[in-house]
C-alpha positions as a printed NumPy array, in Angstrom:
array([[  2.374, -15.387, -33.892],
       [  0.14 , -14.287, -36.909],
       [ -0.255, -10.603, -37.674],
       [ -3.368, -10.372, -39.929],
       [ -3.872,  -6.84 , -41.367],
       [ -7.34 ,  -5.757, -40.23 ],
       [ -9.262,  -2.361, -40.339],
       [-11.432,  -2.07 , -37.587],
       [-14.877,  -0.503, -38.35 ],
       [-17.845,  -0.389, -35.966],
       [-20.39 ,  -2.393, -38.223],
       [-21.772,  -5.953, -38.125],
       [-19.419,  -6.832, -41.395],
       [-16.406,  -6.122, -39.507],
       [-17.647,  -8.114, -36.43 ],
       [-18.385, -11.313, -38.522],
       [-15.073, -10.645, -40.333],
       [-13.21 , -10.946, -36.82 ],
       [-15.087, -14.327, -36.183],
       [-14.112, -15.591, -39.548],
       [-10.489, -14.914, -39.009],
       [-10.427, -16.785, -35.842],
       [-12.305, -19.67 , -37.288],
       [ -9.996, -19.681, -40.193],
       [ -6.831, -19.715, -38.139],
       [ -8.128, -22.531, -35.94 ],
       [ -8.994, -24.58 , -39.162],
       [ -5.729, -23.561, -40.753],
       [ -3.652, -24.933, -37.854],
       [ -5.912, -28.074, -37.633],
       [ -6.51 , -27.291, -33.832],
       [ -9.415, -29.488, -32.208],
       [-11.88 , -27.03 , -30.788],
       [-12.546, -29.215, -27.8  ],
       [ -8.843, -28.664, -26.789],
       [ -9.41 , -24.842, -26.83 ],
       [-10.619, -23.847, -23.278],
       [-10.967, -19.924, -24.334],
       [-10.73 , -17.176, -26.571],
       [ -9.581, -13.837, -25.541],
       [-10.326, -10.678, -27.7  ],
       [ -9.031,  -7.023, -27.178],
       [-10.791,  -4.147, -28.236],
       [-10.148,  -0.466, -27.976],
       [-12.606,   1.618, -25.766],
       [-14.757,   0.446, -22.782],
       [-15.256,  -2.786, -22.027],
       [-16.776,  -4.527, -18.981],
       [-14.939,  -7.818, -18.838],
       [-17.283,  -9.252, -16.258],
       [-20.333,  -8.728, -18.258],
       [-18.778,  -9.504, -21.64 ],
       [-20.133,  -5.977, -22.906],
       [-18.629,  -3.543, -25.019],
       [-19.75 ,   0.132, -25.108],
       [-17.468,   1.525, -27.689],
       [-17.435,  -1.048, -30.44 ],
       [-20.115,  -3.393, -31.772],
       [-22.535,  -2.538, -29.026],
       [-25.684,  -2.888, -31.157],
       [-26.918,  -6.049, -29.752],
       [-28.841,  -6.487, -26.499],
       [-26.727,  -9.334, -25.657],
       [-23.164,  -9.217, -24.272],
       [-20.697,  -9.096, -27.221],
       [-18.87 , -12.255, -25.606],
       [-22.052, -14.128, -26.139],
       [-22.084, -13.15 , -29.943],
       [-18.54 , -14.355, -30.347],
       [-19.022, -17.576, -28.398],
       [-21.977, -18.385, -30.815],
       [-19.916, -18.047, -33.963],
       [-17.078, -19.174, -32.849],
       [-18.037, -22.112, -30.724],
       [-15.855, -21.497, -28.082],
       [-16.192, -19.507, -24.793],
       [-14.764, -15.956, -25.364],
       [-13.622, -13.412, -23.073],
       [-13.41 ,  -9.496, -23.598],
       [-10.687,  -7.248, -22.669],
       [ -9.699,  -3.65 , -23.274],
       [ -6.549,  -3.565, -25.285],
       [ -4.722,  -1.33 , -23.125],
       [ -5.416,  -3.254, -20.053],
       [ -4.307,  -6.416, -21.713],
       [ -0.988,  -4.785, -22.907],
       [ -0.755,  -3.215, -19.453],
       [ -1.098,  -6.733, -17.922],
       [  1.443,  -8.255, -20.064],
       [  3.968,  -5.477, -19.191],
       [  3.315,  -5.911, -15.419],
       [  3.971,  -9.729, -16.029],
       [  7.077,  -9.228, -18.067],
       [  9.412,  -9.101, -15.073],
       [  9.925,  -5.326, -15.488],
       [  8.089,  -4.721, -12.094],
       [ 10.833,  -6.525, -10.171],
       [  9.762,  -5.618,  -6.335],
       [  7.255,  -2.784,  -7.459],
       [  3.337,  -3.474,  -6.457],
       [  2.072,   0.023,  -7.668],
       [  2.854,   0.744, -11.163],
       [  1.047,   2.642, -14.258],
       [  1.273,   1.733, -17.84 ],
       [  0.352,   4.495, -20.399],
       [ -0.285,   3.385, -23.935],
       [  0.498,   6.111, -26.28 ],
       [ -0.894,   5.133, -29.551],
       [ -3.34 ,   6.68 , -31.801],
       [ -5.124,   7.678, -28.397],
       [ -4.058,   7.251, -24.826],
       [ -4.95 ,   4.625, -22.401],
       [ -3.844,   3.637, -18.856],
       [ -3.238,   0.463, -17.215],
       [ -3.285,   0.762, -13.274],
       [ -1.757,  -1.789, -10.959],
       [ -2.377,  -1.367,  -7.3  ],
       [ -0.955,  -3.894,  -4.651],
       [ -0.056,  -6.197,  -7.557],
       [ -3.766,  -6.431,  -9.04 ],
       [ -5.094,  -4.796, -12.196],
       [ -7.502,  -2.027, -11.093],
       [-10.843,  -1.84 , -13.179],
       [-13.036,   0.646, -11.246],
       [-16.821,  -0.172, -10.886],
       [-17.777,  -1.189, -14.353],
       [-14.551,  -2.021, -15.847],
       [-13.829,   1.459, -17.232],
       [-10.978,   2.848, -15.353],
       [ -8.047,   4.091, -17.273],
       [ -9.886,   6.764, -19.334],
       [ -6.487,   8.76 , -19.182],
       [ -6.858,  10.336, -22.497],
       [-10.159,  11.994, -21.82 ],
       [ -9.466,  14.308, -18.893],
       [ -9.788,  17.908, -19.858],
       [ -6.611,  19.22 , -19.141],
       [ -6.186,  21.743, -22.039],
       [ -8.183,  24.816, -22.946],
       [ -8.752,  24.37 , -26.432],
       [-11.228,  24.113, -29.135],
       [-10.026,  20.612, -30.367],
       [-12.999,  18.21 , -30.704],
       [-11.86 ,  14.768, -28.914],
       [-13.205,  11.673, -30.833],
       [-14.909,  11.231, -27.49 ],
       [-16.969,  14.579, -28.622],
       [-15.726,  16.765, -25.701],
       [-13.014,  19.586, -25.837],
       [ -9.656,  19.856, -24.441],
       [ -9.128,  16.276, -23.624],
       [ -5.293,  15.145, -22.891],
       [ -5.785,  13.155, -26.216],
       [ -6.205,  16.394, -28.237],
       [ -2.835,  17.466, -27.958],
       [ -0.662,  14.499, -26.591],
       [ -1.585,  11.119, -28.399],
       [ -0.814,   9.823, -31.899],
       [ -3.78 ,  11.404, -33.483],
       [ -2.296,  14.651, -32.229],
       [  1.131,  14.141, -33.259],
       [ -0.17 ,  13.26 , -36.81 ],
       [ -2.416,  16.339, -37.052],
       [  0.266,  18.665, -35.891],
       [  2.586,  17.475, -38.509],
       [  0.223,  17.597, -41.334],
       [ -0.954,  21.092, -40.273],
       [  2.67 ,  22.065, -40.301],
       [  3.402,  20.901, -43.423],
       [  0.312,  22.195, -45.079],
       [  1.523,  25.761, -43.763],
       [  4.681,  25.393, -45.766],
       [  7.119,  23.532, -43.278],
       [  9.859,  21.404, -44.91 ],
       [ 10.187,  17.804, -44.169],
       [ 11.354,  14.629, -45.762],
       [  7.723,  13.502, -45.647],
       [  6.744,  15.502, -48.426],
       [  8.893,  13.65 , -51.1  ],
       [  7.616,  10.414, -49.912],
       [  4.093,  11.185, -49.764],
       [  2.495,  12.976, -52.701],
       [ -0.693,  13.237, -50.7  ],
       [  0.67 ,  14.345, -46.872],
       [ -2.904,  13.274, -45.733],
       [ -1.495,   9.368, -46.363],
       [  1.127,   9.934, -43.906],
       [  0.935,   7.239, -40.876],
       [  1.852,   7.415, -37.417],
       [  4.563,   5.216, -37.948],
       [  6.078,   7.21 , -41.007],
       [  6.305,  10.071, -38.526],
       [  8.336,   8.345, -36.106],
       [ 10.629,   6.552, -38.621],
       [ 11.2  ,  10.118, -40.049],
       [ 12.284,  11.633, -36.601],
       [ 14.846,   8.745, -36.353],
       [ 16.031,   9.741, -39.482],
       [ 16.853,  13.545, -38.294],
       [ 13.683,  15.126, -39.75 ],
       [ 13.66 ,  18.258, -37.666],
       [  9.573,  19.035, -38.017],
       [  8.701,  15.536, -36.784],
       [ 11.171,  15.679, -33.897],
       [  9.914,  18.813, -32.782],
       [  6.271,  17.505, -33.16 ],
       [  7.103,  14.597, -30.92 ],
       [  8.811,  16.927, -28.473],
       [  5.641,  19.147, -28.276],
       [  3.643,  15.7  , -27.848],
       [  6.046,  14.627, -25.108],
       [  5.778,  17.933, -23.112],
       [  2.04 ,  17.716, -23.298],
       [  1.828,  14.161, -22.117],
       [  4.198,  15.133, -19.353],
       [  1.664,  17.394, -17.72 ],
       [ -0.87 ,  14.476, -17.588],
       [  1.53 ,  12.31 , -16.257],
       [  2.755,  14.551, -13.578],
       [ -0.969,  14.673, -12.574],
       [ -1.05 ,  10.83 , -12.459],
       [  2.13 ,  10.962, -10.049],
       [  0.607,  13.396,  -7.802],
       [ -2.602,  11.304,  -7.347],
       [ -1.149,   7.841,  -7.277],
       [  2.358,   8.275,  -6.076],
       [  3.367,   5.088,  -7.907],
       [  6.708,   3.124,  -7.72 ],
       [  7.011,   2.607, -11.483],
       [  5.117,   4.188, -14.741],
       [  6.025,   2.427, -18.009],
       [  5.339,   4.358, -21.065],
       [  4.477,   2.13 , -24.245],
       [  2.898,   2.286, -27.543],
       [  3.506,   3.434, -30.939],
       [  4.617,   6.901, -30.146],
       [  6.849,   5.568, -27.366],
       [  9.175,   4.068, -30.018],
       [ 10.3  ,   7.563, -30.641],
       [ 12.776,   6.844, -27.829],
       [ 14.432,   9.93 , -26.349],
       [ 12.402,  12.276, -28.73 ],
       [  9.296,  11.49 , -26.363],
       [ 11.062,  10.444, -23.094],
       [ 13.097,  13.805, -22.587],
       [ 10.483,  16.322, -22.816],
       [  8.288,  13.898, -20.901],
       [ 10.413,  13.616, -17.949],
       [ 11.38 ,  17.451, -18.21 ],
       [  7.605,  17.91 , -18.003],
       [  7.037,  15.644, -15.098],
       [  9.595,  17.646, -13.17 ],
       [  8.067,  21.04 , -13.981],
       [  4.59 ,  20.037, -13.473],
       [  4.566,  17.39 , -10.44 ],
       [  5.415,  17.643,  -6.632],
       [  9.235,  16.918,  -6.323],
       [  8.585,  14.948,  -2.913],
       [  6.079,  12.814,  -4.503],
       [  7.92 ,  12.201,  -7.948],
       [ 11.355,  11.454,  -6.617],
       [ 10.587,   7.736,  -5.772],
       [  8.854,   7.238,  -9.029],
       [ 10.883,   5.423, -11.808],
       [  9.912,   6.237, -15.648],
       [ 10.404,   3.445, -18.179],
       [  9.753,   3.454, -22.01 ],
       [  8.812,   0.193, -23.088],
       [ 10.821,  -1.494, -26.022],
       [  8.322,  -4.453, -26.243],
       [  6.704,  -5.086, -29.462],
       [  2.711,  -5.226, -30.301],
       [  2.5  ,  -8.732, -29.779],
       [  2.522,  -8.169, -26.206],
       [ -1.357,  -7.552, -26.331],
       [ -2.036, -10.722, -27.317],
       [  0.172, -12.293, -24.812],
       [ -1.563, -10.315, -22.206],
       [ -4.787, -11.486, -23.432],
       [ -3.644, -15.022, -23.187],
       [ -2.515, -14.557, -19.644],
       [ -5.815, -12.859, -18.532],
       [ -7.897, -15.614, -20.361],
       [ -5.542, -18.221, -18.331],
       [ -6.098, -16.256, -15.208],
       [ -9.818, -16.072, -15.538],
       [-10.103, -19.407, -16.596],
       [ -8.216, -20.798, -13.512],
       [ -9.956, -17.994, -11.248],
       [ -6.474, -16.653, -10.268],
       [ -8.108, -12.938, -10.85 ],
       [-11.3  , -11.9  ,  -9.424]])
């Protein structure tokens, strides 16, 4: 597995850079293109894998984005939403056991949702299912990246966690982060998680706050889906019990006890590489027509 640092920007140069990285990787490993059946690409945002269109990134062409990749890479290409690919990998990792109805919540900078119903990944009419982070659950004036106010992401995501920590430090709160970062705006999400695990009280309290707010949203999902299993993953989930304890407390508080008692909550310990594994599995299934 090769991890190549990449800054995703919504412009043509960034798109061409992705194509170049893929072709360079193939050339570097001396792989015969004729032996590659397909390329799977995960992108954040709204993806219609059936048509190959992306509606959040690189949507400045009339033709499907998958066609652009095929033309520049020379290999059939399949697009997928990053959370759905990660969810499919989680569901395929053996974690389900006998469960056929499960949810995967990806708590990264934003919040995504993968839905498994009767052992099948649920996409919805246009492939856009799982926009969990954009449910208007809070009465606040915080503008979400989608342009609306009060979305779950505004108070329960990695973006919200980072914003809260920076705001508190600027108000005078003490944290080990101030010694490490002269400019507090340089703090990354992973730095906050690391500081919390080193007993930084500010970071711990901020993650607790995020967990409580996220739990309200998850409680709603439990009331709607009554799932057998909920898996919580993503960067913020790496904070372990600092997120899971307030999350479970909020679920118990806000969901119906008769509905949630049979739902098992698991914090994923898988690495970020699992999304690439998910892309490979979905690519295999589609090439072999295992999934619809």
